[in-house]
N, CA, C, O and CB atoms as a CASP TS submission, in Angstrom:
PFRMAT TS
TARGET T0000
AUTHOR 0000-0000-0000
METHOD Language model
MODEL 1
PARENT N/A
ATOM      1  N   MET     1     -41.392 135.250  -8.234  1.00  0.00           N
ATOM      2  CA  MET     1     -41.690 134.478  -7.048  1.00  0.00           C
ATOM      3  C   MET     1     -40.435 133.894  -6.406  1.00  0.00           C
ATOM      4  O   MET     1     -40.372 133.735  -5.187  1.00  0.00           O
ATOM      5  CB  MET     1     -42.654 133.376  -7.388  1.00  0.00           C
ATOM      6  N   ALA     2     -39.454 133.581  -7.214  1.00  0.00           N
ATOM      7  CA  ALA     2     -38.229 132.996  -6.686  1.00  0.00           C
ATOM      8  C   ALA     2     -37.533 133.975  -5.748  1.00  0.00           C
ATOM      9  O   ALA     2     -36.879 133.557  -4.793  1.00  0.00           O
ATOM     10  CB  ALA     2     -37.288 132.591  -7.828  1.00  0.00           C
ATOM     11  N   PHE     3     -37.667 135.261  -6.009  1.00  0.00           N
ATOM     12  CA  PHE     3     -37.032 136.270  -5.167  1.00  0.00           C
ATOM     13  C   PHE     3     -37.640 136.273  -3.771  1.00  0.00           C
ATOM     14  O   PHE     3     -36.916 136.435  -2.788  1.00  0.00           O
ATOM     15  CB  PHE     3     -37.161 137.658  -5.802  1.00  0.00           C
ATOM     16  N   ALA     4     -38.962 136.096  -3.661  1.00  0.00           N
ATOM     17  CA  ALA     4     -39.627 136.085  -2.361  1.00  0.00           C
ATOM     18  C   ALA     4     -39.152 134.893  -1.529  1.00  0.00           C
ATOM     19  O   ALA     4     -38.954 135.027  -0.322  1.00  0.00           O
ATOM     20  CB  ALA     4     -41.159 136.041  -2.536  1.00  0.00           C
ATOM     21  N   GLY     5     -38.969 133.742  -2.151  1.00  0.00           N
ATOM     22  CA  GLY     5     -38.476 132.563  -1.439  1.00  0.00           C
ATOM     23  C   GLY     5     -37.052 132.754  -0.963  1.00  0.00           C
ATOM     24  O   GLY     5     -36.693 132.331   0.136  1.00  0.00           O
ATOM     25  N   ASP     6     -36.241 133.394  -1.793  1.00  0.00           N
ATOM     26  CA  ASP     6     -34.859 133.658  -1.404  1.00  0.00           C
ATOM     27  C   ASP     6     -34.797 134.611  -0.217  1.00  0.00           C
ATOM     28  O   ASP     6     -33.940 134.473   0.655  1.00  0.00           O
ATOM     29  CB  ASP     6     -34.074 134.235  -2.584  1.00  0.00           C
ATOM     30  N   THR     7     -35.706 135.572  -0.188  1.00  0.00           N
ATOM     31  CA  THR     7     -35.755 136.520   0.922  1.00  0.00           C
ATOM     32  C   THR     7     -36.134 135.807   2.214  1.00  0.00           C
ATOM     33  O   THR     7     -35.553 136.078   3.266  1.00  0.00           O
ATOM     34  CB  THR     7     -36.753 137.652   0.624  1.00  0.00           C
ATOM     35  N   GLN     8     -37.099 134.902   2.143  1.00  0.00           N
ATOM     36  CA  GLN     8     -37.502 134.149   3.332  1.00  0.00           C
ATOM     37  C   GLN     8     -36.362 133.246   3.812  1.00  0.00           C
ATOM     38  O   GLN     8     -36.092 133.151   5.009  1.00  0.00           O
ATOM     39  CB  GLN     8     -38.762 133.307   3.037  1.00  0.00           C
ATOM     40  N   LEU     9     -35.711 132.596   2.874  1.00  0.00           N
ATOM     41  CA  LEU     9     -34.591 131.728   3.232  1.00  0.00           C
ATOM     42  C   LEU     9     -33.469 132.538   3.880  1.00  0.00           C
ATOM     43  O   LEU     9     -32.877 132.103   4.867  1.00  0.00           O
ATOM     44  CB  LEU     9     -34.066 130.985   1.991  1.00  0.00           C
ATOM     45  N   LEU    10     -33.182 133.699   3.332  1.00  0.00           N
ATOM     46  CA  LEU    10     -32.153 134.564   3.893  1.00  0.00           C
ATOM     47  C   LEU    10     -32.536 135.007   5.307  1.00  0.00           C
ATOM     48  O   LEU    10     -31.686 135.043   6.198  1.00  0.00           O
ATOM     49  CB  LEU    10     -31.928 135.789   2.989  1.00  0.00           C
ATOM     50  N   GLY    11     -33.808 135.343   5.513  1.00  0.00           N
ATOM     51  CA  GLY    11     -34.281 135.734   6.843  1.00  0.00           C
ATOM     52  C   GLY    11     -34.143 134.602   7.841  1.00  0.00           C
ATOM     53  O   GLY    11     -33.724 134.819   8.978  1.00  0.00           O
ATOM     54  N   ILE    12     -34.494 133.393   7.421  1.00  0.00           N
ATOM     55  CA  ILE    12     -34.373 132.229   8.307  1.00  0.00           C
ATOM     56  C   ILE    12     -32.911 131.973   8.653  1.00  0.00           C
ATOM     57  O   ILE    12     -32.586 131.673   9.802  1.00  0.00           O
ATOM     58  CB  ILE    12     -34.993 130.976   7.649  1.00  0.00           C
ATOM     59  N   ILE    13     -32.040 132.088   7.674  1.00  0.00           N
ATOM     60  CA  ILE    13     -30.609 131.872   7.923  1.00  0.00           C
ATOM     61  C   ILE    13     -30.068 132.916   8.896  1.00  0.00           C
ATOM     62  O   ILE    13     -29.292 132.580   9.791  1.00  0.00           O
ATOM     63  CB  ILE    13     -29.814 131.918   6.600  1.00  0.00           C
ATOM     64  N   ILE    14     -30.464 134.164   8.733  1.00  0.00           N
ATOM     65  CA  ILE    14     -30.004 135.230   9.641  1.00  0.00           C
ATOM     66  C   ILE    14     -30.501 134.975  11.059  1.00  0.00           C
ATOM     67  O   ILE    14     -29.745 135.129  12.018  1.00  0.00           O
ATOM     68  CB  ILE    14     -30.490 136.616   9.150  1.00  0.00           C
ATOM     69  N   ILE    15     -31.774 134.584  11.196  1.00  0.00           N
ATOM     70  CA  ILE    15     -32.333 134.295  12.520  1.00  0.00           C
ATOM     71  C   ILE    15     -31.605 133.107  13.147  1.00  0.00           C
ATOM     72  O   ILE    15     -31.308 133.124  14.341  1.00  0.00           O
ATOM     73  CB  ILE    15     -33.855 134.007  12.424  1.00  0.00           C
ATOM     74  N   ASP    16     -31.316 132.075  12.348  1.00  0.00           N
ATOM     75  CA  ASP    16     -30.582 130.920  12.860  1.00  0.00           C
ATOM     76  C   ASP    16     -29.181 131.309  13.323  1.00  0.00           C
ATOM     77  O   ASP    16     -28.724 130.853  14.371  1.00  0.00           O
ATOM     78  CB  ASP    16     -30.496 129.833  11.791  1.00  0.00           C
ATOM     79  N   ILE    17     -28.509 132.136  12.559  1.00  0.00           N
ATOM     80  CA  ILE    17     -27.159 132.572  12.935  1.00  0.00           C
ATOM     81  C   ILE    17     -27.200 133.367  14.235  1.00  0.00           C
ATOM     82  O   ILE    17     -26.343 133.190  15.101  1.00  0.00           O
ATOM     83  CB  ILE    17     -26.527 133.423  11.810  1.00  0.00           C
ATOM     84  N   ILE    18     -28.180 134.231  14.373  1.00  0.00           N
ATOM     85  CA  ILE    18     -28.321 135.005  15.615  1.00  0.00           C
ATOM     86  C   ILE    18     -28.597 134.070  16.791  1.00  0.00           C
ATOM     87  O   ILE    18     -28.022 134.237  17.866  1.00  0.00           O
ATOM     88  CB  ILE    18     -29.460 136.053  15.482  1.00  0.00           C
ATOM     89  N   GLY    19     -29.471 133.090  16.589  1.00  0.00           N
ATOM     90  CA  GLY    19     -29.790 132.130  17.651  1.00  0.00           C
ATOM     91  C   GLY    19     -28.586 131.307  18.070  1.00  0.00           C
ATOM     92  O   GLY    19     -28.350 131.113  19.263  1.00  0.00           O
ATOM     93  N   VAL    20     -27.829 130.826  17.108  1.00  0.00           N
ATOM     94  CA  VAL    20     -26.633 130.039  17.418  1.00  0.00           C
ATOM     95  C   VAL    20     -25.598 130.908  18.128  1.00  0.00           C
ATOM     96  O   VAL    20     -24.931 130.441  19.051  1.00  0.00           O
ATOM     97  CB  VAL    20     -26.032 129.430  16.131  1.00  0.00           C
ATOM     98  N   THR    21     -25.456 132.155  17.713  1.00  0.00           N
ATOM     99  CA  THR    21     -24.512 133.071  18.358  1.00  0.00           C
ATOM    100  C   THR    21     -24.888 133.300  19.816  1.00  0.00           C
ATOM    101  O   THR    21     -24.022 133.287  20.691  1.00  0.00           O
ATOM    102  CB  THR    21     -24.466 134.410  17.609  1.00  0.00           C
ATOM    103  N   ILE    22     -26.167 133.509  20.079  1.00  0.00           N
ATOM    104  CA  ILE    22     -26.626 133.712  21.459  1.00  0.00           C
ATOM    105  C   ILE    22     -26.401 132.451  22.286  1.00  0.00           C
ATOM    106  O   ILE    22     -25.974 132.534  23.438  1.00  0.00           O
ATOM    107  CB  ILE    22     -28.122 134.107  21.485  1.00  0.00           C
ATOM    108  N   ALA    23     -26.684 131.284  21.708  1.00  0.00           N
ATOM    109  CA  ALA    23     -26.482 130.025  22.431  1.00  0.00           C
ATOM    110  C   ALA    23     -25.011 129.813  22.769  1.00  0.00           C
ATOM    111  O   ALA    23     -24.689 129.413  23.887  1.00  0.00           O
ATOM    112  CB  ALA    23     -27.004 128.844  21.605  1.00  0.00           C
ATOM    113  N   ILE    24     -24.123 130.072  21.831  1.00  0.00           N
ATOM    114  CA  ILE    24     -22.686 129.912  22.078  1.00  0.00           C
ATOM    115  C   ILE    24     -22.216 130.899  23.140  1.00  0.00           C
ATOM    116  O   ILE    24     -21.439 130.533  24.022  1.00  0.00           O
ATOM    117  CB  ILE    24     -21.882 130.111  20.774  1.00  0.00           C
ATOM    118  N   TRP    25     -22.676 132.135  23.066  1.00  0.00           N
ATOM    119  CA  TRP    25     -22.296 133.139  24.070  1.00  0.00           C
ATOM    120  C   TRP    25     -22.763 132.698  25.459  1.00  0.00           C
ATOM    121  O   TRP    25     -22.010 132.794  26.429  1.00  0.00           O
ATOM    122  CB  TRP    25     -22.899 134.527  23.713  1.00  0.00           C
ATOM    123  N   PHE    26     -24.012 132.213  25.552  1.00  0.00           N
ATOM    124  CA  PHE    26     -24.565 131.783  26.835  1.00  0.00           C
ATOM    125  C   PHE    26     -23.759 130.621  27.412  1.00  0.00           C
ATOM    126  O   PHE    26     -23.382 130.642  28.584  1.00  0.00           O
ATOM    127  CB  PHE    26     -26.041 131.378  26.676  1.00  0.00           C
ATOM    128  N   LEU    27     -23.495 129.609  26.586  1.00  0.00           N
ATOM    129  CA  LEU    27     -22.746 128.451  27.066  1.00  0.00           C
ATOM    130  C   LEU    27     -21.315 128.819  27.446  1.00  0.00           C
ATOM    131  O   LEU    27     -20.789 128.308  28.435  1.00  0.00           O
ATOM    132  CB  LEU    27     -22.735 127.360  26.005  1.00  0.00           C
ATOM    133  N   ALA    28     -20.688 129.689  26.682  1.00  0.00           N
ATOM    134  CA  ALA    28     -19.319 130.105  26.993  1.00  0.00           C
ATOM    135  C   ALA    28     -19.270 130.876  28.310  1.00  0.00           C
ATOM    136  O   ALA    28     -18.348 130.690  29.103  1.00  0.00           O
ATOM    137  CB  ALA    28     -18.749 130.967  25.854  1.00  0.00           C
ATOM    138  N   SER    29     -20.250 131.734  28.544  1.00  0.00           N
ATOM    139  CA  SER    29     -20.252 132.494  29.797  1.00  0.00           C
ATOM    140  C   SER    29     -20.503 131.571  30.987  1.00  0.00           C
ATOM    141  O   SER    29     -19.908 131.756  32.049  1.00  0.00           O
ATOM    142  CB  SER    29     -21.318 133.605  29.752  1.00  0.00           C
ATOM    143  N   ARG    30     -21.378 130.579  30.818  1.00  0.00           N
ATOM    144  CA  ARG    30     -21.618 129.612  31.895  1.00  0.00           C
ATOM    145  C   ARG    30     -20.362 128.788  32.172  1.00  0.00           C
ATOM    146  O   ARG    30     -20.033 128.517  33.327  1.00  0.00           O
ATOM    147  CB  ARG    30     -22.795 128.681  31.533  1.00  0.00           C
ATOM    148  N   LEU    31     -19.669 128.394  31.115  1.00  0.00           N
ATOM    149  CA  LEU    31     -18.451 127.608  31.268  1.00  0.00           C
ATOM    150  C   LEU    31     -17.365 128.421  31.966  1.00  0.00           C
ATOM    151  O   LEU    31     -16.673 127.903  32.843  1.00  0.00           O
ATOM    152  CB  LEU    31     -17.954 127.120  29.903  1.00  0.00           C
ATOM    153  N   ARG    32     -17.210 129.682  31.587  1.00  0.00           N
ATOM    154  CA  ARG    32     -16.212 130.539  32.247  1.00  0.00           C
ATOM    155  C   ARG    32     -16.528 130.706  33.730  1.00  0.00           C
ATOM    156  O   ARG    32     -15.630 130.659  34.570  1.00  0.00           O
ATOM    157  CB  ARG    32     -16.149 131.920  31.565  1.00  0.00           C
ATOM    158  N   ALA    33     -17.810 130.900  34.051  1.00  0.00           N
ATOM    159  CA  ALA    33     -18.204 131.065  35.450  1.00  0.00           C
ATOM    160  C   ALA    33     -17.943 129.784  36.241  1.00  0.00           C
ATOM    161  O   ALA    33     -17.464 129.839  37.374  1.00  0.00           O
ATOM    162  CB  ALA    33     -19.688 131.456  35.547  1.00  0.00           C
ATOM    163  N   LYS    34     -18.253 128.647  35.652  1.00  0.00           N
ATOM    164  CA  LYS    34     -18.045 127.373  36.336  1.00  0.00           C
ATOM    165  C   LYS    34     -16.556 127.103  36.539  1.00  0.00           C
ATOM    166  O   LYS    34     -16.156 126.627  37.602  1.00  0.00           O
ATOM    167  CB  LYS    34     -18.688 126.225  35.542  1.00  0.00           C
ATOM    168  N   LEU    35     -15.735 127.399  35.538  1.00  0.00           N
ATOM    169  CA  LEU    35     -14.293 127.208  35.677  1.00  0.00           C
ATOM    170  C   LEU    35     -13.712 128.111  36.760  1.00  0.00           C
ATOM    171  O   LEU    35     -12.841 127.687  37.520  1.00  0.00           O
ATOM    172  CB  LEU    35     -13.595 127.474  34.347  1.00  0.00           C
ATOM    173  N   ALA    36     -14.182 129.335  36.834  1.00  0.00           N
ATOM    174  CA  ALA    36     -13.711 130.249  37.884  1.00  0.00           C
ATOM    175  C   ALA    36     -14.103 129.719  39.260  1.00  0.00           C
ATOM    176  O   ALA    36     -13.321 129.807  40.206  1.00  0.00           O
ATOM    177  CB  ALA    36     -14.289 131.671  37.673  1.00  0.00           C
ATOM    178  N   GLU    37     -15.304 129.171  39.371  1.00  0.00           N
ATOM    179  CA  GLU    37     -15.771 128.612  40.638  1.00  0.00           C
ATOM    180  C   GLU    37     -14.920 127.403  41.045  1.00  0.00           C
ATOM    181  O   GLU    37     -14.529 127.280  42.206  1.00  0.00           O
ATOM    182  CB  GLU    37     -17.255 128.209  40.531  1.00  0.00           C
ATOM    183  N   VAL    38     -14.641 126.528  40.104  1.00  0.00           N
ATOM    184  CA  VAL    38     -13.836 125.341  40.393  1.00  0.00           C
ATOM    185  C   VAL    38     -12.409 125.734  40.755  1.00  0.00           C
ATOM    186  O   VAL    38     -11.838 125.172  41.690  1.00  0.00           O
ATOM    187  CB  VAL    38     -13.833 124.383  39.189  1.00  0.00           C
ATOM    188  N   GLU    39     -11.823 126.682  40.038  1.00  0.00           N
ATOM    189  CA  GLU    39     -10.466 127.132  40.351  1.00  0.00           C
ATOM    190  C   GLU    39     -10.398 127.743  41.742  1.00  0.00           C
ATOM    191  O   GLU    39      -9.435 127.513  42.475  1.00  0.00           O
ATOM    192  CB  GLU    39      -9.986 128.145  39.310  1.00  0.00           C
ATOM    193  N   ALA    40     -11.406 128.516  42.110  1.00  0.00           N
ATOM    194  CA  ALA    40     -11.430 129.113  43.447  1.00  0.00           C
ATOM    195  C   ALA    40     -11.543 128.026  44.509  1.00  0.00           C
ATOM    196  O   ALA    40     -10.875 128.094  45.541  1.00  0.00           O
ATOM    197  CB  ALA    40     -12.598 130.114  43.579  1.00  0.00           C
ATOM    198  N   ARG    41     -12.379 127.032  44.262  1.00  0.00           N
ATOM    199  CA  ARG    41     -12.543 125.936  45.209  1.00  0.00           C
ATOM    200  C   ARG    41     -11.248 125.134  45.341  1.00  0.00           C
ATOM    201  O   ARG    41     -10.868 124.750  46.447  1.00  0.00           O
ATOM    202  CB  ARG    41     -13.694 125.021  44.772  1.00  0.00           C
ATOM    203  N   GLN    42     -10.574 124.882  44.228  1.00  0.00           N
ATOM    204  CA  GLN    42      -9.331 124.117  44.277  1.00  0.00           C
ATOM    205  C   GLN    42      -8.217 124.896  44.962  1.00  0.00           C
ATOM    206  O   GLN    42      -7.446 124.317  45.728  1.00  0.00           O
ATOM    207  CB  GLN    42      -8.899 123.725  42.873  1.00  0.00           C
ATOM    208  N   SER    43      -8.117 126.192  44.703  1.00  0.00           N
ATOM    209  CA  SER    43      -7.064 126.975  45.360  1.00  0.00           C
ATOM    210  C   SER    43      -7.319 127.055  46.858  1.00  0.00           C
ATOM    211  O   SER    43      -6.380 127.037  47.654  1.00  0.00           O
ATOM    212  CB  SER    43      -6.981 128.392  44.757  1.00  0.00           C
ATOM    213  N   LYS    44      -8.576 127.143  47.238  1.00  0.00           N
ATOM    214  CA  LYS    44      -8.934 127.159  48.653  1.00  0.00           C
ATOM    215  C   LYS    44      -8.579 125.816  49.293  1.00  0.00           C
ATOM    216  O   LYS    44      -8.077 125.767  50.416  1.00  0.00           O
ATOM    217  CB  LYS    44     -10.442 127.468  48.833  1.00  0.00           C
ATOM    218  N   ARG    45      -8.845 124.735  48.571  1.00  0.00           N
ATOM    219  CA  ARG    45      -8.546 123.411  49.097  1.00  0.00           C
ATOM    220  C   ARG    45      -7.038 123.195  49.209  1.00  0.00           C
ATOM    221  O   ARG    45      -6.572 122.578  50.167  1.00  0.00           O
ATOM    222  CB  ARG    45      -9.171 122.333  48.210  1.00  0.00           C
ATOM    223  N   TRP    46      -6.268 123.701  48.235  1.00  0.00           N
ATOM    224  CA  TRP    46      -4.817 123.548  48.285  1.00  0.00           C
ATOM    225  C   TRP    46      -4.238 124.272  49.496  1.00  0.00           C
ATOM    226  O   TRP    46      -3.268 123.803  50.091  1.00  0.00           O
ATOM    227  CB  TRP    46      -4.175 124.077  46.995  1.00  0.00           C
ATOM    228  N   LYS    47      -4.820 125.399  49.864  1.00  0.00           N
ATOM    229  CA  LYS    47      -4.327 126.136  51.028  1.00  0.00           C
ATOM    230  C   LYS    47      -4.582 125.341  52.303  1.00  0.00           C
ATOM    231  O   LYS    47      -3.755 125.344  53.214  1.00  0.00           O
ATOM    232  CB  LYS    47      -4.996 127.525  51.119  1.00  0.00           C
ATOM    233  N   VAL    48      -5.727 124.658  52.370  1.00  0.00           N
ATOM    234  CA  VAL    48      -6.094 123.907  53.569  1.00  0.00           C
ATOM    235  C   VAL    48      -5.374 122.566  53.628  1.00  0.00           C
ATOM    236  O   VAL    48      -4.868 122.178  54.681  1.00  0.00           O
ATOM    237  CB  VAL    48      -7.604 123.690  53.616  1.00  0.00           C
ATOM    238  N   ASP    49      -5.324 121.862  52.514  1.00  0.00           N
ATOM    239  CA  ASP    49      -4.802 120.494  52.486  1.00  0.00           C
ATOM    240  C   ASP    49      -3.341 120.403  52.067  1.00  0.00           C
ATOM    241  O   ASP    49      -2.897 119.338  51.639  1.00  0.00           O
ATOM    242  CB  ASP    49      -5.627 119.662  51.559  1.00  0.00           C
ATOM    243  N   LYS    50      -2.602 121.461  52.174  1.00  0.00           N
ATOM    244  CA  LYS    50      -1.214 121.422  51.710  1.00  0.00           C
ATOM    245  C   LYS    50      -0.423 120.464  52.595  1.00  0.00           C
ATOM    246  O   LYS    50      -0.274 120.683  53.798  1.00  0.00           O
ATOM    247  CB  LYS    50      -0.576 122.848  51.726  1.00  0.00           C
ATOM    248  N   VAL    51       0.078 119.406  51.980  1.00  0.00           N
ATOM    249  CA  VAL    51       0.819 118.372  52.695  1.00  0.00           C
ATOM    250  C   VAL    51       2.241 118.375  52.165  1.00  0.00           C
ATOM    251  O   VAL    51       2.444 118.424  50.951  1.00  0.00           O
ATOM    252  CB  VAL    51       0.152 116.962  52.530  1.00  0.00           C
ATOM    253  N   PRO    52       3.223 118.325  53.042  1.00  0.00           N
ATOM    254  CA  PRO    52       4.601 118.294  52.545  1.00  0.00           C
ATOM    255  C   PRO    52       4.839 117.000  51.769  1.00  0.00           C
ATOM    256  O   PRO    52       4.319 115.952  52.151  1.00  0.00           O
ATOM    257  CB  PRO    52       5.615 118.422  53.716  1.00  0.00           C
ATOM    258  N   PRO    53       5.611 117.056  50.694  1.00  0.00           N
ATOM    259  CA  PRO    53       5.856 115.854  49.893  1.00  0.00           C
ATOM    260  C   PRO    53       6.690 114.839  50.656  1.00  0.00           C
ATOM    261  O   PRO    53       7.519 115.195  51.494  1.00  0.00           O
ATOM    262  CB  PRO    53       6.553 116.218  48.587  1.00  0.00           C
ATOM    263  N   LYS    54       6.452 113.556  50.347  1.00  0.00           N
ATOM    264  CA  LYS    54       7.208 112.492  50.997  1.00  0.00           C
ATOM    265  C   LYS    54       8.633 112.483  50.461  1.00  0.00           C
ATOM    266  O   LYS    54       8.874 112.753  49.284  1.00  0.00           O
ATOM    267  CB  LYS    54       6.531 111.117  50.775  1.00  0.00           C
ATOM    268  N   SER    55       9.557 112.172  51.337  1.00  0.00           N
ATOM    269  CA  SER    55      10.951 112.070  50.913  1.00  0.00           C
ATOM    270  C   SER    55      11.160 110.685  50.306  1.00  0.00           C
ATOM    271  O   SER    55      10.886 109.673  50.951  1.00  0.00           O
ATOM    272  CB  SER    55      11.936 112.319  52.112  1.00  0.00           C
ATOM    273  N   GLU    56      11.638 110.645  49.083  1.00  0.00           N
ATOM    274  CA  GLU    56      11.842 109.372  48.407  1.00  0.00           C
ATOM    275  C   GLU    56      13.192 108.755  48.763  1.00  0.00           C
ATOM    276  O   GLU    56      13.463 107.614  48.391  1.00  0.00           O
ATOM    277  CB  GLU    56      11.734 109.557  46.903  1.00  0.00           C
ATOM    278  N   GLU    57      14.031 109.484  49.470  1.00  0.00           N
ATOM    279  CA  GLU    57      15.357 108.988  49.821  1.00  0.00           C
ATOM    280  C   GLU    57      15.292 107.944  50.931  1.00  0.00           C
ATOM    281  O   GLU    57      16.096 107.012  50.944  1.00  0.00           O
ATOM    282  CB  GLU    57      16.253 110.142  50.246  1.00  0.00           C
ATOM    283  N   GLU    58      14.365 108.083  51.845  1.00  0.00           N
ATOM    284  CA  GLU    58      14.271 107.177  52.978  1.00  0.00           C
ATOM    285  C   GLU    58      13.299 106.047  52.653  1.00  0.00           C
ATOM    286  O   GLU    58      12.112 106.297  52.440  1.00  0.00           O
ATOM    287  CB  GLU    58      13.825 107.932  54.249  1.00  0.00           C
ATOM    288  N   PRO    59      13.788 104.800  52.612  1.00  0.00           N
ATOM    289  CA  PRO    59      12.860 103.691  52.387  1.00  0.00           C
ATOM    290  C   PRO    59      12.052 103.436  53.652  1.00  0.00           C
ATOM    291  O   PRO    59      12.521 103.732  54.751  1.00  0.00           O
ATOM    292  CB  PRO    59      13.621 102.409  51.958  1.00  0.00           C
ATOM    293  N   PRO    60      10.869 102.902  53.518  1.00  0.00           N
ATOM    294  CA  PRO    60      10.073 102.635  54.718  1.00  0.00           C
ATOM    295  C   PRO    60      10.749 101.566  55.572  1.00  0.00           C
ATOM    296  O   PRO    60      11.307 100.600  55.052  1.00  0.00           O
ATOM    297  CB  PRO    60       8.640 102.193  54.337  1.00  0.00           C
ATOM    298  N   SER    61      10.691 101.751  56.865  1.00  0.00           N
ATOM    299  CA  SER    61      11.348 100.800  57.763  1.00  0.00           C
ATOM    300  C   SER    61      10.423  99.616  58.010  1.00  0.00           C
ATOM    301  O   SER    61       9.233  99.781  58.280  1.00  0.00           O
ATOM    302  CB  SER    61      11.738 101.478  59.105  1.00  0.00           C
ATOM    303  N   HIS    62      10.998  98.416  57.911  1.00  0.00           N
ATOM    304  CA  HIS    62      10.243  97.193  58.176  1.00  0.00           C
ATOM    305  C   HIS    62      10.812  96.566  59.441  1.00  0.00           C
ATOM    306  O   HIS    62      11.917  96.023  59.437  1.00  0.00           O
ATOM    307  CB  HIS    62      10.310  96.194  56.961  1.00  0.00           C
ATOM    308  N   GLU    63      10.067  96.647  60.489  1.00  0.00           N
ATOM    309  CA  GLU    63      10.531  96.096  61.756  1.00  0.00           C
ATOM    310  C   GLU    63      10.067  94.654  61.869  1.00  0.00           C
ATOM    311  O   GLU    63       8.890  94.351  61.677  1.00  0.00           O
ATOM    312  CB  GLU    63      10.016  96.936  62.954  1.00  0.00           C
ATOM    313  N   GLU    64      10.999  93.774  62.179  1.00  0.00           N
ATOM    314  CA  GLU    64      10.663  92.371  62.372  1.00  0.00           C
ATOM    315  C   GLU    64      10.567  92.107  63.858  1.00  0.00           C
ATOM    316  O   GLU    64      11.377  92.595  64.646  1.00  0.00           O
ATOM    317  CB  GLU    64      11.709  91.437  61.705  1.00  0.00           C
ATOM    318  N   GLU    65       9.576  91.335  64.225  1.00  0.00           N
ATOM    319  CA  GLU    65       9.398  91.031  65.644  1.00  0.00           C
ATOM    320  C   GLU    65       9.846  89.644  65.952  1.00  0.00           C
ATOM    321  O   GLU    65       9.770  89.212  67.102  1.00  0.00           O
ATOM    322  CB  GLU    65       7.961  91.206  66.060  1.00  0.00           C
TER
END
């Protein structure tokens, strides 16, 4: 009888491993897709919002009235 229980336990462990593998694959593919989407959005935004850097050599002028 102990052999039958071991077989069931082994089957449950195999099914659990397959389930966890599928879940990890699904989440990883969703994460890769989301990262690609964000990178595309950021690169598009950088092209539109590209602002020349401020020159640190010139201090701001303070005009007194």
